[in-house]
Structures are given as structure tokens and as C-alpha cells.
N, C-alpha and C positions, 0 to 999 in steps of 0.2 A: 041675221046673220049668216053670211054666206059661211058653210064650211068648206077649210084645205084637206087635202092630205098630205101627211106627210111621213117619210119612211127615214125609219133608223136602222141598223144592220149591229148585231152582237158576235164576234166569234167566240163559242165555247167549247168548249174540250165534250167527247160523247158525255160522259158521265154527268155533267152541270146543264144538259138538255132541259128533263122536264123541272127541274129548280129554279132556269130562268123563266123558262115559258110560264109557272105559274108566278113568278113574280111579276112580269107582264100581265099576266091577267088580271092578277091583284089592282095596279094601278088603272086598271077602269079606262084608259081612253083608245085602246087598240081594236082597229076593227077586223086587223086581218094577221094572223103570224104565219111566216113561211120558213121552212126549215128546208136547208140547203147542206149536199155535201158536199165534199173537198174540190169535187168536182163541177162545181157549180150548179149541180142537178137538183132542183126540186123533188125532195125524197118525203114531205108532207104540207099540206097547207091546212089551216085551219081558219074559215071566217066566225068573226066574234061576233054574235049580237047579245043585246041586255039581258034576253031570257035564255041564252045559250050558256051562259056562264054554269058553272057547279054540274050536276048530275050529267045533263047532258055532254060534257066536254070529259067527265072522267074514263069513257070508254078509248077518247083518243088521246087522252095523257097515256094509259096503260100502254098502246100499241105504241106511243113514242118512246117509252120507257125501254120495250123489246127491240124497236130501232137503234136507240142510243147506243147499245150495247153493242152493235154493230160499225160504230162510226168512230173515230179517233177526235176530229173535229169537225167542225160544222159551223154553219152561219145561220143567223137568225134575224131574219127582216121581219120588221113591225110594221105594218101600215095603220099610222094613229091619226084620228079626227082632231082637229085643231079648228075651233070657230076663232074667225075674226071678226073685225067691228071695221065698216067702211065708213 
């Protein structure tokens, strides 16, 4: 089955960034998460692989929490994998 990537965006307040990222990771089909500030600049990017979830992402989520304290609003872009049947 060929795979296609789909992008989805969420606008959240700074205090909800970590919560939303954890929710996206729990869904399990995200390949990459990109955090953009109000000026549409990338401030963080996390590639997700099956083996990188959990302990390896803990430091990245802690850093994201520190970054979130400086943001009032941000956009979370999620690149998801989607299998399609032809």
C-alpha cells in the first residue's frame, strides 16, 4: 500500500502546547510535529518514529514546556502518515 502524508494544523495558546503535543503523539499516526510562533517562524520540530516515542521524547517535551512559557499563541503542524488503497 502506498503511503501519503497529510498535514493538519492546530492553533493553541502557549499554555496548551505540551498538552496538545502529547495528545497528538498518543494518536500514533504522526510522523513529524512542527511548532510555529505568531510570526510563522519554526521554533521547534520533532520527527517521530515508532522507537522515539516515550523516554526519548521526554527531554524534547520538557524543552517545549520552557518555550511555551514565552509564547502566547502558536500553530502546531502535524504531518501524518496515511495508507491508501489503490
